[in-house]
mmCIF file of the N, C-alpha and C atoms, coordinates in Angstrom:
data_MODEL
# 
_entry.id   MODEL 
# 
loop_
_atom_site.group_PDB 
_atom_site.id 
_atom_site.type_symbol 
_atom_site.label_atom_id 
_atom_site.label_alt_id 
_atom_site.label_comp_id 
_atom_site.label_asym_id 
_atom_site.label_entity_id 
_atom_site.label_seq_id 
_atom_site.pdbx_PDB_ins_code 
_atom_site.Cartn_x 
_atom_site.Cartn_y 
_atom_site.Cartn_z 
_atom_site.occupancy 
_atom_site.B_iso_or_equiv 
_atom_site.pdbx_formal_charge 
_atom_site.auth_seq_id 
_atom_site.auth_comp_id 
_atom_site.auth_asym_id 
_atom_site.auth_atom_id 
_atom_site.pdbx_PDB_model_num 
ATOM 1   N N  . UNK A 1 1  ? -15.740 -15.195 22.252  1.00 0.00 ? 1  UNK A N  1 
ATOM 2   C CA . UNK A 1 1  ? -14.438 -14.540 22.281  1.00 0.00 ? 1  UNK A CA 1 
ATOM 3   C C  . UNK A 1 1  ? -14.621 -13.055 22.568  1.00 0.00 ? 1  UNK A C  1 
ATOM 4   N N  . UNK A 1 2  ? -13.641 -12.502 23.217  1.00 0.00 ? 2  UNK A N  1 
ATOM 5   C CA . UNK A 1 2  ? -13.693 -11.066 23.465  1.00 0.00 ? 2  UNK A CA 1 
ATOM 6   C C  . UNK A 1 2  ? -13.306 -10.309 22.195  1.00 0.00 ? 2  UNK A C  1 
ATOM 7   N N  . UNK A 1 3  ? -13.561 -9.013  22.212  1.00 0.00 ? 3  UNK A N  1 
ATOM 8   C CA . UNK A 1 3  ? -13.227 -8.188  21.042  1.00 0.00 ? 3  UNK A CA 1 
ATOM 9   C C  . UNK A 1 3  ? -11.730 -8.181  20.768  1.00 0.00 ? 3  UNK A C  1 
ATOM 10  N N  . UNK A 1 4  ? -10.935 -8.132  21.818  1.00 0.00 ? 4  UNK A N  1 
ATOM 11  C CA . UNK A 1 4  ? -9.476  -8.137  21.629  1.00 0.00 ? 4  UNK A CA 1 
ATOM 12  C C  . UNK A 1 4  ? -8.992  -9.442  21.022  1.00 0.00 ? 4  UNK A C  1 
ATOM 13  N N  . UNK A 1 5  ? -9.556  -10.542 21.479  1.00 0.00 ? 5  UNK A N  1 
ATOM 14  C CA . UNK A 1 5  ? -9.149  -11.838 20.940  1.00 0.00 ? 5  UNK A CA 1 
ATOM 15  C C  . UNK A 1 5  ? -9.543  -11.957 19.472  1.00 0.00 ? 5  UNK A C  1 
ATOM 16  N N  . UNK A 1 6  ? -10.722 -11.474 19.113  1.00 0.00 ? 6  UNK A N  1 
ATOM 17  C CA . UNK A 1 6  ? -11.150 -11.486 17.710  1.00 0.00 ? 6  UNK A CA 1 
ATOM 18  C C  . UNK A 1 6  ? -10.231 -10.613 16.856  1.00 0.00 ? 6  UNK A C  1 
ATOM 19  N N  . UNK A 1 7  ? -9.919  -9.426  17.362  1.00 0.00 ? 7  UNK A N  1 
ATOM 20  C CA . UNK A 1 7  ? -9.021  -8.534  16.627  1.00 0.00 ? 7  UNK A CA 1 
ATOM 21  C C  . UNK A 1 7  ? -7.658  -9.180  16.433  1.00 0.00 ? 7  UNK A C  1 
ATOM 22  N N  . UNK A 1 8  ? -7.143  -9.784  17.472  1.00 0.00 ? 8  UNK A N  1 
ATOM 23  C CA . UNK A 1 8  ? -5.836  -10.436 17.382  1.00 0.00 ? 8  UNK A CA 1 
ATOM 24  C C  . UNK A 1 8  ? -5.868  -11.605 16.407  1.00 0.00 ? 8  UNK A C  1 
ATOM 25  N N  . UNK A 1 9  ? -6.960  -12.375 16.409  1.00 0.00 ? 9  UNK A N  1 
ATOM 26  C CA . UNK A 1 9  ? -7.078  -13.503 15.474  1.00 0.00 ? 9  UNK A CA 1 
ATOM 27  C C  . UNK A 1 9  ? -7.107  -13.020 14.030  1.00 0.00 ? 9  UNK A C  1 
ATOM 28  N N  . UNK A 1 10 ? -7.850  -11.960 13.760  1.00 0.00 ? 10 UNK A N  1 
ATOM 29  C CA . UNK A 1 10 ? -7.915  -11.420 12.396  1.00 0.00 ? 10 UNK A CA 1 
ATOM 30  C C  . UNK A 1 10 ? -6.557  -10.849 11.989  1.00 0.00 ? 10 UNK A C  1 
ATOM 31  N N  . UNK A 1 11 ? -5.907  -10.151 12.893  1.00 0.00 ? 11 UNK A N  1 
ATOM 32  C CA . UNK A 1 11 ? -4.594  -9.577  12.600  1.00 0.00 ? 11 UNK A CA 1 
ATOM 33  C C  . UNK A 1 11 ? -3.567  -10.663 12.296  1.00 0.00 ? 11 UNK A C  1 
ATOM 34  N N  . UNK A 1 12 ? -3.540  -11.700 13.091  1.00 0.00 ? 12 UNK A N  1 
ATOM 35  C CA . UNK A 1 12 ? -2.585  -12.785 12.859  1.00 0.00 ? 12 UNK A CA 1 
ATOM 36  C C  . UNK A 1 12 ? -2.889  -13.530 11.554  1.00 0.00 ? 12 UNK A C  1 
ATOM 37  N N  . UNK A 1 13 ? -4.163  -13.701 11.247  1.00 0.00 ? 13 UNK A N  1 
ATOM 38  C CA . UNK A 1 13 ? -4.525  -14.348 9.981   1.00 0.00 ? 13 UNK A CA 1 
ATOM 39  C C  . UNK A 1 13 ? -4.075  -13.498 8.797   1.00 0.00 ? 13 UNK A C  1 
ATOM 40  N N  . UNK A 1 14 ? -4.271  -12.197 8.896   1.00 0.00 ? 14 UNK A N  1 
ATOM 41  C CA . UNK A 1 14 ? -3.846  -11.306 7.811   1.00 0.00 ? 14 UNK A CA 1 
ATOM 42  C C  . UNK A 1 14 ? -2.332  -11.330 7.645   1.00 0.00 ? 14 UNK A C  1 
ATOM 43  N N  . UNK A 1 15 ? -1.612  -11.323 8.746   1.00 0.00 ? 15 UNK A N  1 
ATOM 44  C CA . UNK A 1 15 ? -0.149  -11.366 8.665   1.00 0.00 ? 15 UNK A CA 1 
ATOM 45  C C  . UNK A 1 15 ? 0.350   -12.696 8.112   1.00 0.00 ? 15 UNK A C  1 
ATOM 46  N N  . UNK A 1 16 ? -0.394  -13.756 8.346   1.00 0.00 ? 16 UNK A N  1 
ATOM 47  C CA . UNK A 1 16 ? -0.003  -15.066 7.823   1.00 0.00 ? 16 UNK A CA 1 
ATOM 48  C C  . UNK A 1 16 ? -0.275  -15.170 6.325   1.00 0.00 ? 16 UNK A C  1 
ATOM 49  N N  . UNK A 1 17 ? -1.346  -14.535 5.843   1.00 0.00 ? 17 UNK A N  1 
ATOM 50  C CA . UNK A 1 17 ? -1.735  -14.642 4.439   1.00 0.00 ? 17 UNK A CA 1 
ATOM 51  C C  . UNK A 1 17 ? -0.987  -13.638 3.574   1.00 0.00 ? 17 UNK A C  1 
ATOM 52  N N  . UNK A 1 18 ? -0.643  -12.490 4.109   1.00 0.00 ? 18 UNK A N  1 
ATOM 53  C CA . UNK A 1 18 ? -0.030  -11.416 3.327   1.00 0.00 ? 18 UNK A CA 1 
ATOM 54  C C  . UNK A 1 18 ? 1.207   -11.860 2.542   1.00 0.00 ? 18 UNK A C  1 
ATOM 55  N N  . UNK A 1 19 ? 2.131   -12.609 3.136   1.00 0.00 ? 19 UNK A N  1 
ATOM 56  C CA . UNK A 1 19 ? 3.323   -13.006 2.359   1.00 0.00 ? 19 UNK A CA 1 
ATOM 57  C C  . UNK A 1 19 ? 3.012   -13.880 1.147   1.00 0.00 ? 19 UNK A C  1 
ATOM 58  N N  . UNK A 1 20 ? 1.882   -14.566 1.151   1.00 0.00 ? 20 UNK A N  1 
ATOM 59  C CA . UNK A 1 20 ? 1.536   -15.421 0.018   1.00 0.00 ? 20 UNK A CA 1 
ATOM 60  C C  . UNK A 1 20 ? 1.268   -14.623 -1.251  1.00 0.00 ? 20 UNK A C  1 
ATOM 61  N N  . UNK A 1 21 ? 0.894   -13.352 -1.111  1.00 0.00 ? 21 UNK A N  1 
ATOM 62  C CA . UNK A 1 21 ? 0.531   -12.531 -2.254  1.00 0.00 ? 21 UNK A CA 1 
ATOM 63  C C  . UNK A 1 21 ? 1.607   -11.517 -2.643  1.00 0.00 ? 21 UNK A C  1 
ATOM 64  N N  . UNK A 1 22 ? 2.740   -11.543 -1.979  1.00 0.00 ? 22 UNK A N  1 
ATOM 65  C CA . UNK A 1 22 ? 3.789   -10.560 -2.260  1.00 0.00 ? 22 UNK A CA 1 
ATOM 66  C C  . UNK A 1 22 ? 4.364   -10.685 -3.658  1.00 0.00 ? 22 UNK A C  1 
ATOM 67  N N  . UNK A 1 23 ? 4.423   -11.876 -4.188  1.00 0.00 ? 23 UNK A N  1 
ATOM 68  C CA . UNK A 1 23 ? 5.045   -12.057 -5.501  1.00 0.00 ? 23 UNK A CA 1 
ATOM 69  C C  . UNK A 1 23 ? 4.050   -11.892 -6.648  1.00 0.00 ? 23 UNK A C  1 
ATOM 70  N N  . UNK A 1 24 ? 2.771   -11.670 -6.332  1.00 0.00 ? 24 UNK A N  1 
ATOM 71  C CA . UNK A 1 24 ? 1.779   -11.446 -7.391  1.00 0.00 ? 24 UNK A CA 1 
ATOM 72  C C  . UNK A 1 24 ? 2.074   -10.139 -8.115  1.00 0.00 ? 24 UNK A C  1 
ATOM 73  N N  . UNK A 1 25 ? 1.736   -10.072 -9.396  1.00 0.00 ? 25 UNK A N  1 
ATOM 74  C CA . UNK A 1 25 ? 1.884   -8.797  -10.109 1.00 0.00 ? 25 UNK A CA 1 
ATOM 75  C C  . UNK A 1 25 ? 0.975   -7.735  -9.489  1.00 0.00 ? 25 UNK A C  1 
ATOM 76  N N  . UNK A 1 26 ? 1.333   -6.491  -9.687  1.00 0.00 ? 26 UNK A N  1 
ATOM 77  C CA . UNK A 1 26 ? 0.504   -5.412  -9.163  1.00 0.00 ? 26 UNK A CA 1 
ATOM 78  C C  . UNK A 1 26 ? -0.865  -5.442  -9.832  1.00 0.00 ? 26 UNK A C  1 
ATOM 79  N N  . UNK A 1 27 ? -1.878  -5.204  -9.027  1.00 0.00 ? 27 UNK A N  1 
ATOM 80  C CA . UNK A 1 27 ? -3.229  -5.115  -9.571  1.00 0.00 ? 27 UNK A CA 1 
ATOM 81  C C  . UNK A 1 27 ? -3.444  -3.705  -10.115 1.00 0.00 ? 27 UNK A C  1 
ATOM 82  N N  . UNK A 1 28 ? -4.563  -3.501  -10.789 1.00 0.00 ? 28 UNK A N  1 
ATOM 83  C CA . UNK A 1 28 ? -4.809  -2.239  -11.481 1.00 0.00 ? 28 UNK A CA 1 
ATOM 84  C C  . UNK A 1 28 ? -4.682  -1.035  -10.562 1.00 0.00 ? 28 UNK A C  1 
ATOM 85  N N  . UNK A 1 29 ? -5.363  -1.046  -9.427  1.00 0.00 ? 29 UNK A N  1 
ATOM 86  C CA . UNK A 1 29 ? -5.337  0.123   -8.550  1.00 0.00 ? 29 UNK A CA 1 
ATOM 87  C C  . UNK A 1 29 ? -3.953  0.374   -7.967  1.00 0.00 ? 29 UNK A C  1 
ATOM 88  N N  . UNK A 1 30 ? -3.185  -0.686  -7.718  1.00 0.00 ? 30 UNK A N  1 
ATOM 89  C CA . UNK A 1 30 ? -1.827  -0.512  -7.211  1.00 0.00 ? 30 UNK A CA 1 
ATOM 90  C C  . UNK A 1 30 ? -0.927  0.101   -8.282  1.00 0.00 ? 30 UNK A C  1 
ATOM 91  N N  . UNK A 1 31 ? -1.008  -0.426  -9.482  1.00 0.00 ? 31 UNK A N  1 
ATOM 92  C CA . UNK A 1 31 ? -0.201  0.110   -10.579 1.00 0.00 ? 31 UNK A CA 1 
ATOM 93  C C  . UNK A 1 31 ? -0.600  1.550   -10.900 1.00 0.00 ? 31 UNK A C  1 
ATOM 94  N N  . UNK A 1 32 ? -1.889  1.840   -10.835 1.00 0.00 ? 32 UNK A N  1 
ATOM 95  C CA . UNK A 1 32 ? -2.362  3.200   -11.098 1.00 0.00 ? 32 UNK A CA 1 
ATOM 96  C C  . UNK A 1 32 ? -1.833  4.174   -10.055 1.00 0.00 ? 32 UNK A C  1 
ATOM 97  N N  . UNK A 1 33 ? -1.822  3.759   -8.790  1.00 0.00 ? 33 UNK A N  1 
ATOM 98  C CA . UNK A 1 33 ? -1.285  4.609   -7.728  1.00 0.00 ? 33 UNK A CA 1 
ATOM 99  C C  . UNK A 1 33 ? 0.186   4.916   -7.972  1.00 0.00 ? 33 UNK A C  1 
ATOM 100 N N  . UNK A 1 34 ? 0.952   3.906   -8.321  1.00 0.00 ? 34 UNK A N  1 
ATOM 101 C CA . UNK A 1 34 ? 2.383   4.108   -8.552  1.00 0.00 ? 34 UNK A CA 1 
ATOM 102 C C  . UNK A 1 34 ? 2.603   5.006   -9.767  1.00 0.00 ? 34 UNK A C  1 
ATOM 103 N N  . UNK A 1 35 ? 1.932   4.709   -10.865 1.00 0.00 ? 35 UNK A N  1 
ATOM 104 C CA . UNK A 1 35 ? 2.167   5.457   -12.100 1.00 0.00 ? 35 UNK A CA 1 
ATOM 105 C C  . UNK A 1 35 ? 1.630   6.878   -12.039 1.00 0.00 ? 35 UNK A C  1 
ATOM 106 N N  . UNK A 1 36 ? 0.482   7.074   -11.422 1.00 0.00 ? 36 UNK A N  1 
ATOM 107 C CA . UNK A 1 36 ? -0.166  8.384   -11.456 1.00 0.00 ? 36 UNK A CA 1 
ATOM 108 C C  . UNK A 1 36 ? 0.240   9.305   -10.314 1.00 0.00 ? 36 UNK A C  1 
ATOM 109 N N  . UNK A 1 37 ? 0.628   8.751   -9.188  1.00 0.00 ? 37 UNK A N  1 
ATOM 110 C CA . UNK A 1 37 ? 0.901   9.588   -8.018  1.00 0.00 ? 37 UNK A CA 1 
ATOM 111 C C  . UNK A 1 37 ? 2.276   9.370   -7.405  1.00 0.00 ? 37 UNK A C  1 
ATOM 112 N N  . UNK A 1 38 ? 2.603   8.142   -7.081  1.00 0.00 ? 38 UNK A N  1 
ATOM 113 C CA . UNK A 1 38 ? 3.760   7.879   -6.229  1.00 0.00 ? 38 UNK A CA 1 
ATOM 114 C C  . UNK A 1 38 ? 5.099   8.208   -6.883  1.00 0.00 ? 38 UNK A C  1 
ATOM 115 N N  . UNK A 1 39 ? 5.215   8.077   -8.182  1.00 0.00 ? 39 UNK A N  1 
ATOM 116 C CA . UNK A 1 39 ? 6.495   8.342   -8.845  1.00 0.00 ? 39 UNK A CA 1 
ATOM 117 C C  . UNK A 1 39 ? 6.666   9.793   -9.258  1.00 0.00 ? 39 UNK A C  1 
ATOM 118 N N  . UNK A 1 40 ? 5.631   10.598  -9.070  1.00 0.00 ? 40 UNK A N  1 
ATOM 119 C CA . UNK A 1 40 ? 5.735   12.014  -9.388  1.00 0.00 ? 40 UNK A CA 1 
ATOM 120 C C  . UNK A 1 40 ? 6.319   12.765  -8.196  1.00 0.00 ? 40 UNK A C  1 
ATOM 121 N N  . UNK A 1 41 ? 6.861   13.947  -8.414  1.00 0.00 ? 41 UNK A N  1 
ATOM 122 C CA . UNK A 1 41 ? 7.306   14.762  -7.276  1.00 0.00 ? 41 UNK A CA 1 
ATOM 123 C C  . UNK A 1 41 ? 6.124   15.054  -6.343  1.00 0.00 ? 41 UNK A C  1 
ATOM 124 N N  . UNK A 1 42 ? 6.415   15.216  -5.055  1.00 0.00 ? 42 UNK A N  1 
ATOM 125 C CA . UNK A 1 42 ? 5.351   15.376  -4.067  1.00 0.00 ? 42 UNK A CA 1 
ATOM 126 C C  . UNK A 1 42 ? 4.460   16.590  -4.341  1.00 0.00 ? 42 UNK A C  1 
ATOM 127 N N  . UNK A 1 43 ? 5.018   17.688  -4.832  1.00 0.00 ? 43 UNK A N  1 
ATOM 128 C CA . UNK A 1 43 ? 4.178   18.865  -5.073  1.00 0.00 ? 43 UNK A CA 1 
ATOM 129 C C  . UNK A 1 43 ? 3.145   18.602  -6.164  1.00 0.00 ? 43 UNK A C  1 
ATOM 130 N N  . UNK A 1 44 ? 3.451   17.722  -7.123  1.00 0.00 ? 44 UNK A N  1 
ATOM 131 C CA . UNK A 1 44 ? 2.459   17.366  -8.139  1.00 0.00 ? 44 UNK A CA 1 
ATOM 132 C C  . UNK A 1 44 ? 1.374   16.457  -7.578  1.00 0.00 ? 44 UNK A C  1 
ATOM 133 N N  . UNK A 1 45 ? 1.713   15.689  -6.584  1.00 0.00 ? 45 UNK A N  1 
ATOM 134 C CA . UNK A 1 45 ? 0.722   14.824  -5.948  1.00 0.00 ? 45 UNK A CA 1 
ATOM 135 C C  . UNK A 1 45 ? -0.387  15.653  -5.327  1.00 0.00 ? 45 UNK A C  1 
ATOM 136 N N  . UNK A 1 46 ? -0.039  16.776  -4.737  1.00 0.00 ? 46 UNK A N  1 
ATOM 137 C CA . UNK A 1 46 ? -1.033  17.619  -4.091  1.00 0.00 ? 46 UNK A CA 1 
ATOM 138 C C  . UNK A 1 46 ? -1.859  18.430  -5.077  1.00 0.00 ? 46 UNK A C  1 
ATOM 139 N N  . UNK A 1 47 ? -1.367  18.643  -6.266  1.00 0.00 ? 47 UNK A N  1 
ATOM 140 C CA . UNK A 1 47 ? -2.099  19.456  -7.237  1.00 0.00 ? 47 UNK A CA 1 
ATOM 141 C C  . UNK A 1 47 ? -2.890  18.629  -8.236  1.00 0.00 ? 47 UNK A C  1 
ATOM 142 N N  . UNK A 1 48 ? -2.630  17.342  -8.330  1.00 0.00 ? 48 UNK A N  1 
ATOM 143 C CA . UNK A 1 48 ? -3.326  16.478  -9.278  1.00 0.00 ? 48 UNK A CA 1 
ATOM 144 C C  . UNK A 1 48 ? -4.129  15.438  -8.508  1.00 0.00 ? 48 UNK A C  1 
ATOM 145 N N  . UNK A 1 49 ? -5.315  15.824  -8.108  1.00 0.00 ? 49 UNK A N  1 
ATOM 146 C CA . UNK A 1 49 ? -6.170  14.910  -7.357  1.00 0.00 ? 49 UNK A CA 1 
ATOM 147 C C  . UNK A 1 49 ? -7.415  14.585  -8.160  1.00 0.00 ? 49 UNK A C  1 
ATOM 148 N N  . UNK A 1 50 ? -7.217  14.121  -9.393  1.00 0.00 ? 50 UNK A N  1 
ATOM 149 C CA . UNK A 1 50 ? -8.357  13.832  -10.260 1.00 0.00 ? 50 UNK A CA 1 
ATOM 150 C C  . UNK A 1 50 ? -9.128  12.606  -9.797  1.00 0.00 ? 50 UNK A C  1 
ATOM 151 N N  . UNK A 1 51 ? -8.484  11.701  -9.089  1.00 0.00 ? 51 UNK A N  1 
ATOM 152 C CA . UNK A 1 51 ? -9.134  10.502  -8.580  1.00 0.00 ? 51 UNK A CA 1 
ATOM 153 C C  . UNK A 1 51 ? -8.835  10.365  -7.099  1.00 0.00 ? 51 UNK A C  1 
ATOM 154 N N  . UNK A 1 52 ? -9.840  10.132  -6.269  1.00 0.00 ? 52 UNK A N  1 
ATOM 155 C CA . UNK A 1 52 ? -9.563  9.939   -4.842  1.00 0.00 ? 52 UNK A CA 1 
ATOM 156 C C  . UNK A 1 52 ? -8.663  8.733   -4.628  1.00 0.00 ? 52 UNK A C  1 
ATOM 157 N N  . UNK A 1 53 ? -7.641  8.920   -3.852  1.00 0.00 ? 53 UNK A N  1 
ATOM 158 C CA . UNK A 1 53 ? -6.694  7.851   -3.585  1.00 0.00 ? 53 UNK A CA 1 
ATOM 159 C C  . UNK A 1 53 ? -6.093  8.138   -2.218  1.00 0.00 ? 53 UNK A C  1 
ATOM 160 N N  . UNK A 1 54 ? -6.401  7.335   -1.236  1.00 0.00 ? 54 UNK A N  1 
ATOM 161 C CA . UNK A 1 54 ? -6.030  7.660   0.125   1.00 0.00 ? 54 UNK A CA 1 
ATOM 162 C C  . UNK A 1 54 ? -4.657  7.164   0.559   1.00 0.00 ? 54 UNK A C  1 
ATOM 163 N N  . UNK A 1 55 ? -3.926  6.469   -0.286  1.00 0.00 ? 55 UNK A N  1 
ATOM 164 C CA . UNK A 1 55 ? -2.607  5.994   0.139   1.00 0.00 ? 55 UNK A CA 1 
ATOM 165 C C  . UNK A 1 55 ? -1.488  6.388   -0.823  1.00 0.00 ? 55 UNK A C  1 
ATOM 166 N N  . UNK A 1 56 ? -1.685  7.504   -1.523  1.00 0.00 ? 56 UNK A N  1 
ATOM 167 C CA . UNK A 1 56 ? -0.672  7.913   -2.491  1.00 0.00 ? 56 UNK A CA 1 
ATOM 168 C C  . UNK A 1 56 ? 0.589   8.441   -1.816  1.00 0.00 ? 56 UNK A C  1 
ATOM 169 N N  . UNK A 1 57 ? 0.457   9.162   -0.707  1.00 0.00 ? 57 UNK A N  1 
ATOM 170 C CA . UNK A 1 57 ? 1.649   9.690   -0.040  1.00 0.00 ? 57 UNK A CA 1 
ATOM 171 C C  . UNK A 1 57 ? 2.461   8.593   0.656   1.00 0.00 ? 57 UNK A C  1 
ATOM 172 N N  . UNK A 1 58 ? 1.834   7.696   1.434   1.00 0.00 ? 58 UNK A N  1 
ATOM 173 C CA . UNK A 1 58 ? 2.652   6.628   2.023   1.00 0.00 ? 58 UNK A CA 1 
ATOM 174 C C  . UNK A 1 58 ? 3.369   5.778   0.981   1.00 0.00 ? 58 UNK A C  1 
ATOM 175 N N  . UNK A 1 59 ? 2.692   5.477   -0.121  1.00 0.00 ? 59 UNK A N  1 
ATOM 176 C CA . UNK A 1 59 ? 3.338   4.690   -1.175  1.00 0.00 ? 59 UNK A CA 1 
ATOM 177 C C  . UNK A 1 59 ? 4.500   5.480   -1.773  1.00 0.00 ? 59 UNK A C  1 
ATOM 178 N N  . UNK A 1 60 ? 4.306   6.773   -1.963  1.00 0.00 ? 60 UNK A N  1 
ATOM 179 C CA . UNK A 1 60 ? 5.386   7.608   -2.477  1.00 0.00 ? 60 UNK A CA 1 
ATOM 180 C C  . UNK A 1 60 ? 6.604   7.616   -1.569  1.00 0.00 ? 60 UNK A C  1 
ATOM 181 N N  . UNK A 1 61 ? 6.357   7.679   -0.260  1.00 0.00 ? 61 UNK A N  1 
ATOM 182 C CA . UNK A 1 61 ? 7.473   7.661   0.699   1.00 0.00 ? 61 UNK A CA 1 
ATOM 183 C C  . UNK A 1 61 ? 8.230   6.337   0.663   1.00 0.00 ? 61 UNK A C  1 
ATOM 184 N N  . UNK A 1 62 ? 7.506   5.220   0.735   1.00 0.00 ? 62 UNK A N  1 
ATOM 185 C CA . UNK A 1 62 ? 8.207   3.933   0.793   1.00 0.00 ? 62 UNK A CA 1 
ATOM 186 C C  . UNK A 1 62 ? 8.896   3.596   -0.521  1.00 0.00 ? 62 UNK A C  1 
ATOM 187 N N  . UNK A 1 63 ? 8.341   4.047   -1.649  1.00 0.00 ? 63 UNK A N  1 
ATOM 188 C CA . UNK A 1 63 ? 9.010   3.817   -2.933  1.00 0.00 ? 63 UNK A CA 1 
ATOM 189 C C  . UNK A 1 63 ? 10.337  4.566   -2.973  1.00 0.00 ? 63 UNK A C  1 
ATOM 190 N N  . UNK A 1 64 ? 10.357  5.761   -2.439  1.00 0.00 ? 64 UNK A N  1 
ATOM 191 C CA . UNK A 1 64 ? 11.611  6.524   -2.415  1.00 0.00 ? 64 UNK A CA 1 
ATOM 192 C C  . UNK A 1 64 ? 12.631  5.915   -1.454  1.00 0.00 ? 64 UNK A C  1 
ATOM 193 N N  . UNK A 1 65 ? 12.149  5.255   -0.403  1.00 0.00 ? 65 UNK A N  1 
ATOM 194 C CA . UNK A 1 65 ? 13.063  4.645   0.565   1.00 0.00 ? 65 UNK A CA 1 
ATOM 195 C C  . UNK A 1 65 ? 13.571  3.270   0.140   1.00 0.00 ? 65 UNK A C  1 
ATOM 196 N N  . UNK A 1 66 ? 12.671  2.421   -0.383  1.00 0.00 ? 66 UNK A N  1 
ATOM 197 C CA . UNK A 1 66 ? 13.006  1.018   -0.613  1.00 0.00 ? 66 UNK A CA 1 
ATOM 198 C C  . UNK A 1 66 ? 12.967  0.568   -2.066  1.00 0.00 ? 66 UNK A C  1 
ATOM 199 N N  . UNK A 1 67 ? 12.596  1.431   -3.001  1.00 0.00 ? 67 UNK A N  1 
ATOM 200 C CA . UNK A 1 67 ? 12.467  1.011   -4.394  1.00 0.00 ? 67 UNK A CA 1 
ATOM 201 C C  . UNK A 1 67 ? 11.017  0.744   -4.739  1.00 0.00 ? 67 UNK A C  1 
ATOM 202 N N  . UNK A 1 68 ? 10.766  0.234   -5.937  1.00 0.00 ? 68 UNK A N  1 
ATOM 203 C CA . UNK A 1 68 ? 9.380   0.071   -6.381  1.00 0.00 ? 68 UNK A CA 1 
ATOM 204 C C  . UNK A 1 68 ? 8.992   -1.385  -6.618  1.00 0.00 ? 68 UNK A C  1 
ATOM 205 N N  . UNK A 1 69 ? 9.504   -2.280  -5.801  1.00 0.00 ? 69 UNK A N  1 
ATOM 206 C CA . UNK A 1 69 ? 9.109   -3.685  -5.899  1.00 0.00 ? 69 UNK A CA 1 
ATOM 207 C C  . UNK A 1 69 ? 7.657   -3.849  -5.442  1.00 0.00 ? 69 UNK A C  1 
ATOM 208 N N  . UNK A 1 70 ? 7.059   -4.961  -5.809  1.00 0.00 ? 70 UNK A N  1 
ATOM 209 C CA . UNK A 1 70 ? 5.655   -5.193  -5.469  1.00 0.00 ? 70 UNK A CA 1 
ATOM 210 C C  . UNK A 1 70 ? 5.425   -5.142  -3.960  1.00 0.00 ? 70 UNK A C  1 
ATOM 211 N N  . UNK A 1 71 ? 6.309   -5.770  -3.184  1.00 0.00 ? 71 UNK A N  1 
ATOM 212 C CA . UNK A 1 71 ? 6.106   -5.804  -1.737  1.00 0.00 ? 71 UNK A CA 1 
ATOM 213 C C  . UNK A 1 71 ? 6.212   -4.413  -1.131  1.00 0.00 ? 71 UNK A C  1 
ATOM 214 N N  . UNK A 1 72 ? 7.007   -3.539  -1.736  1.00 0.00 ? 72 UNK A N  1 
ATOM 215 C CA . UNK A 1 72 ? 7.145   -2.172  -1.232  1.00 0.00 ? 72 UNK A CA 1 
ATOM 216 C C  . UNK A 1 72 ? 5.856   -1.392  -1.452  1.00 0.00 ? 72 UNK A C  1 
ATOM 217 N N  . UNK A 1 73 ? 5.253   -1.561  -2.625  1.00 0.00 ? 73 UNK A N  1 
ATOM 218 C CA . UNK A 1 73 ? 4.004   -0.863  -2.928  1.00 0.00 ? 73 UNK A CA 1 
ATOM 219 C C  . UNK A 1 73 ? 2.903   -1.316  -1.963  1.00 0.00 ? 73 UNK A C  1 
ATOM 220 N N  . UNK A 1 74 ? 2.944   -2.548  -1.545  1.00 0.00 ? 74 UNK A N  1 
ATOM 221 C CA . UNK A 1 74 ? 1.913   -3.093  -0.644  1.00 0.00 ? 74 UNK A CA 1 
ATOM 222 C C  . UNK A 1 74 ? 2.215   -2.852  0.832   1.00 0.00 ? 74 UNK A C  1 
ATOM 223 N N  . UNK A 1 75 ? 3.383   -2.372  1.157   1.00 0.00 ? 75 UNK A N  1 
ATOM 224 C CA . UNK A 1 75 ? 3.776   -2.189  2.556   1.00 0.00 ? 75 UNK A CA 1 
ATOM 225 C C  . UNK A 1 75 ? 2.889   -1.185  3.315   1.00 0.00 ? 75 UNK A C  1 
ATOM 226 N N  . UNK A 1 76 ? 2.523   -0.026  2.767   1.00 0.00 ? 76 UNK A N  1 
ATOM 227 C CA . UNK A 1 76 ? 1.641   0.880   3.510   1.00 0.00 ? 76 UNK A CA 1 
ATOM 228 C C  . UNK A 1 76 ? 0.281   0.282   3.832   1.00 0.00 ? 76 UNK A C  1 
ATOM 229 N N  . UNK A 1 77 ? -0.247  -0.541  2.936   1.00 0.00 ? 77 UNK A N  1 
ATOM 230 C CA . UNK A 1 77 ? -1.533  -1.191  3.223   1.00 0.00 ? 77 UNK A CA 1 
ATOM 231 C C  . UNK A 1 77 ? -1.400  -2.164  4.383   1.00 0.00 ? 77 UNK A C  1 
ATOM 232 N N  . UNK A 1 78 ? -0.280  -2.865  4.453   1.00 0.00 ? 78 UNK A N  1 
ATOM 233 C CA . UNK A 1 78 ? -0.054  -3.761  5.582   1.00 0.00 ? 78 UNK A CA 1 
ATOM 234 C C  . UNK A 1 78 ? 0.085   -2.970  6.874   1.00 0.00 ? 78 UNK A C  1 
ATOM 235 N N  . UNK A 1 79 ? 0.802   -1.879  6.824   1.00 0.00 ? 79 UNK A N  1 
ATOM 236 C CA . UNK A 1 79 ? 0.993   -1.070  8.027   1.00 0.00 ? 79 UNK A CA 1 
ATOM 237 C C  . UNK A 1 79 ? -0.328  -0.468  8.526   1.00 0.00 ? 79 UNK A C  1 
ATOM 238 N N  . UNK A 1 80 ? -1.197  -0.132  7.580   1.00 0.00 ? 80 UNK A N  1 
ATOM 239 C CA . UNK A 1 80 ? -2.498  0.434   7.970   1.00 0.00 ? 80 UNK A CA 1 
ATOM 240 C C  . UNK A 1 80 ? -3.328  -0.614  8.667   1.00 0.00 ? 80 UNK A C  1 
# 
């Protein structure tokens, strides 16, 4: 298979499996991101970087737009 075909196969498999886990409770790192970073005002997010977390801003944006349901917290990871 070519590289594009492999990439497309992996992408389609991920998109097919992702909805199966939407109703699962938040895992530790997801809940920690929401509680420690995403629900705080944005200026506090930039000043409190005690733990490396590379998706705190996207999660903060989508939570403000769509609420804090499990699927919303996982949406930036899917988009990435």
